C-alpha positions as CSV (number, residue, x, y, z in Angstrom):
1,X,-8.8,12.9,-5.1
2,X,-11.5,13.2,-2.5
3,X,-12.8,9.6,-2.1
4,X,-14.0,9.5,1.4
5,X,-16.1,11.8,3.6
6,X,-14.2,11.9,6.8
7,X,-13.9,14.5,9.5
8,X,-10.6,16.3,8.9
9,X,-10.6,17.6,12.4
10,X,-10.0,14.1,13.7
11,X,-6.2,13.9,14.2
12,X,-6.1,10.1,13.6
13,X,-7.7,10.5,10.2
14,X,-5.3,13.3,9.3
15,X,-2.4,11.0,10.0
16,X,-3.7,7.8,8.5
17,X,-5.9,8.6,5.6
18,X,-4.9,10.9,2.8
19,X,-8.2,12.2,1.4
20,X,-6.2,14.6,-0.8
21,X,-2.9,13.3,-2.0
22,X,-0.2,15.1,0.2
23,X,2.4,14.7,-2.5
24,X,0.7,17.5,-4.4
25,X,0.8,20.0,-1.6
26,X,3.4,22.8,-1.5
27,X,4.5,21.9,2.1
28,X,5.2,18.2,1.2
29,X,8.5,17.2,2.8
30,X,11.2,15.6,0.6
31,X,11.2,12.5,2.8
32,X,7.6,11.6,1.8
33,X,7.4,9.2,-1.1
34,X,5.3,6.2,-2.1
35,X,6.2,2.8,-0.8
36,X,6.5,1.6,-4.3
37,X,9.2,4.1,-5.0
38,X,11.0,3.2,-1.8
39,X,10.9,-0.5,-2.7
40,X,12.1,0.1,-6.2
41,X,15.0,2.3,-5.1
42,X,15.9,0.1,-2.1
43,X,15.4,3.2,0.1
44,X,13.7,1.7,3.2
45,X,16.3,2.1,5.9
46,X,14.3,1.1,9.0
47,X,12.1,-1.7,7.8
48,X,10.7,-2.6,11.2
49,X,9.5,0.9,12.0
50,X,8.2,1.5,8.5
51,X,6.0,-1.6,8.3
52,X,4.9,-1.1,11.9
53,X,3.5,2.3,10.9
54,X,2.0,0.8,7.7
55,X,0.2,-1.9,9.7
56,X,-1.1,0.7,12.3
57,X,-2.5,2.8,9.4
58,X,-4.1,-0.2,7.8
59,X,-5.7,-1.3,11.2
60,X,-7.0,2.3,11.6
61,X,-8.5,2.1,8.1
62,X,-10.1,-1.2,8.8
63,X,-12.0,0.3,11.6
64,X,-13.2,3.3,9.6
65,X,-13.8,1.9,6.1
66,X,-15.5,-1.1,4.5
67,X,-13.5,-4.3,4.2
68,X,-10.2,-3.9,2.3
69,X,-9.4,-6.5,-0.3
70,X,-6.5,-4.9,-2.0
71,X,-3.4,-2.8,-1.1
72,X,-1.3,-1.1,-3.8
73,X,2.2,0.1,-2.7
74,X,1.8,3.1,-4.9
75,X,-1.0,4.4,-2.7
76,X,0.9,4.0,0.6
77,X,2.9,7.2,1.3
78,X,5.7,6.9,3.9
79,X,7.7,9.7,5.5
80,X,11.1,8.0,5.8
81,X,12.2,10.4,8.6
82,X,9.1,10.5,10.9
83,X,7.5,7.2,9.8
84,X,4.1,8.9,9.3
85,X,2.0,6.9,6.8
86,X,-0.7,8.2,4.5
87,X,-2.9,5.8,2.6
88,X,-4.6,7.3,-0.4
89,X,-8.0,5.4,-0.7
90,X,-9.0,4.1,-4.1
91,X,-12.1,2.3,-5.2
92,X,-10.1,-0.8,-6.1
93,X,-9.2,-1.3,-2.4
94,X,-12.7,-2.4,-1.8
95,X,-13.3,-4.5,-4.9
96,X,-13.4,-8.3,-4.5
97,X,-12.8,-9.1,-8.1
98,X,-9.2,-9.3,-9.2
99,X,-7.9,-7.6,-12.3
100,X,-8.3,-9.4,-15.6
101,X,-5.1,-11.0,-17.1
102,X,-4.9,-8.3,-19.8
103,X,-4.6,-5.6,-17.1
104,X,-1.8,-7.3,-15.1
105,X,1.7,-5.9,-15.4
106,X,4.9,-7.3,-13.9
107,X,4.8,-4.7,-11.1
108,X,1.3,-5.8,-10.1
109,X,2.1,-9.5,-10.5
110,X,4.8,-9.2,-7.8
111,X,2.2,-8.8,-5.2
112,X,-0.6,-11.0,-6.5
113,X,-1.8,-13.6,-4.0
114,X,-2.5,-17.2,-4.9
115,X,-6.3,-16.8,-4.6
116,X,-6.1,-13.9,-7.1
117,X,-4.3,-16.0,-9.6
118,X,-6.3,-19.2,-9.1
119,X,-9.8,-18.1,-8.4
120,X,-9.6,-14.5,-9.7
121,X,-11.1,-13.0,-6.6
122,X,-9.6,-11.4,-3.5
123,X,-10.0,-12.7,0.0
124,X,-9.6,-11.0,3.4
125,X,-6.0,-12.4,3.5
126,X,-5.0,-10.8,0.2
127,X,-3.7,-7.5,1.7
128,X,-1.7,-9.5,4.2
129,X,-0.1,-11.5,1.4
130,X,0.8,-8.2,-0.3
131,X,2.2,-6.7,2.9
132,X,4.3,-9.9,3.3
133,X,5.7,-9.6,-0.3
134,X,6.5,-5.9,0.3
135,X,8.3,-6.8,3.6
136,X,10.3,-9.5,1.9
137,X,11.3,-7.1,-0.9
138,X,12.3,-4.4,1.6
139,X,14.4,-6.8,3.6
140,X,16.1,-8.8,0.8
141,X,16.2,-6.0,-1.9
142,X,14.5,-8.2,-4.5
143,X,11.0,-9.5,-5.3
144,X,10.0,-12.7,-3.5
145,X,9.1,-14.4,-6.7
146,X,11.7,-13.1,-9.2
147,X,13.0,-15.3,-11.9
148,X,15.1,-15.2,-15.0
149,X,12.2,-16.6,-17.1
150,X,9.6,-14.6,-18.9
């Protein structure tokens, strides 16, 4: 999945942006998995260090790429031992329009910000809302907006 043209010799890029998905490599460590998997399985042991590394990676991306309007926990890869973070860029990260209601699943809805639901467009604060929802879920082992209702 080569989405970006970045200089692979730059050590910061190698640590922060996964131009090619590292999960497909032969030398991929067992401790590397997507943040979505870690949240689903309640496998985030050091929440503070994990999210500190994620925020550093996102700040690094913000400097190198266009404005990011969307973060998907499936595209954030975290090494639970070394706290190295890889973010696999996708075109949806830079789209301002939110998904249509027919495309929304319950997994996606857990991280939807109010502006996405009301105005159907993403703002600069949308990724921060998503990070906050993921932090809540990591800390309390449940979604911030879970309910018994359909």
